[in-house]
C-alpha angles and dihedrals in degrees: 000000000000110000118252137035136296116245113211118196124190147050129006124167145107127315116210109190126183122195118187120219091223136021109301122266107204120222096025135075115273127206113235148109126296120195132185120208142160108267148149121137096253092045091049093053090046092054091048090052092046092051088052088057097255114143102244133188120190125207109192140129128241133171124262090254142106093270091052091051091048095050095049092045090051090050094049090046089055098049104268117133106228097169090119099047115122116235107202121206118231091010132117122239113246118271133197115196115193133183112203132194119247086262093057099254120133115265099174137330141191122208123199110186102142090135090072089075086078087073088082135156094277093051092050094047088051086058097042094120089057090056094042092058098045122113088215138353121222122195141178124209099245083093116102120257089251091053092049091050089052093049093052093044091054094042091054091046092053097032094239121158117244125208120191137199107200088212099200138005088249094055101034096086089069086077095056096094090051106045091107089058097049120108092189133008128177115191123171119231093271093052094055091078093063094040102042101029091240118164089222129024120255107273109170141021097280097047092042092052088048090052092048091050090048090055089051089047087055090055108271110137096214126012129186124189113195121210102190110227091005094063131238141292126211140185142183130175094284107032149015135199151169130231120193121230117251113249103244143155107261115219098168126351094201113115097013091113092049090050090052091051094048095048093047090051088049089055094046092051089052090049094235118162113283093246091054092049088054092049089051089054094049090048093052092047091050093050089049093052088059094062135063089226121097090225120032104252095210096043112140138145094262093053091046093054095040089056096036116150111246 
């Protein structure tokens, strides 16, 4: 593996997920299960990396409240270095509230991560040495435009590779000015519209491969386009491919994309062939779909390779 640590910058907070026991009836109370977990896209990716024995440092912002303490304690307990997280007085820790279908798929969600705006240019410049020494930087797009500009400015100055999770279709467009500076980017089908300027999102193998190639044509070194239950496509400057999803019983779809991103980055750091890195990602996502947890609690390298998609 490349020497050094991975620096992850972005959201950390609390996930509140509700799953009804029967098809939803709107406008009335529904019986179901409600769970409360540590979440945030950047934090989820960081935990997946840490569980795969990658030294991981998280820069995020949380409120000076019980939820913030809980999230940071959970991260530290699971191997993530949160020494450089910003604890903001009189602010609320970020929250993601999701309503799932009885089958575990996302129905609708609301994210409130305004506190992440406290990871601003000054804070990032203060931590420039941390970025300069990283083997890789991973970001999500909850960061402000000013923060994103600063991350890419510093990464270019110190020749550090940047990986990005577009996070949501509404936020993905923030990455458009920086596609040529991305080492790895992993949009889902819906996010390709904002990133690639497509009239319609990628929806099948051919359109997803085209979108991945377009991102590489715009300068990204490696691009992955995920298609949920259909699988994923990927491309770099010399090749492209498609990997089918594994047929599995979905318990909770939350966190599967973050697991995929973390496992692919694990593979890239260990310089495995691109196809193998993608299969690691699909395997991690599949295992995560089978659990109610946002990050698979027993994820490790041995499990990942034991269950590796062929």
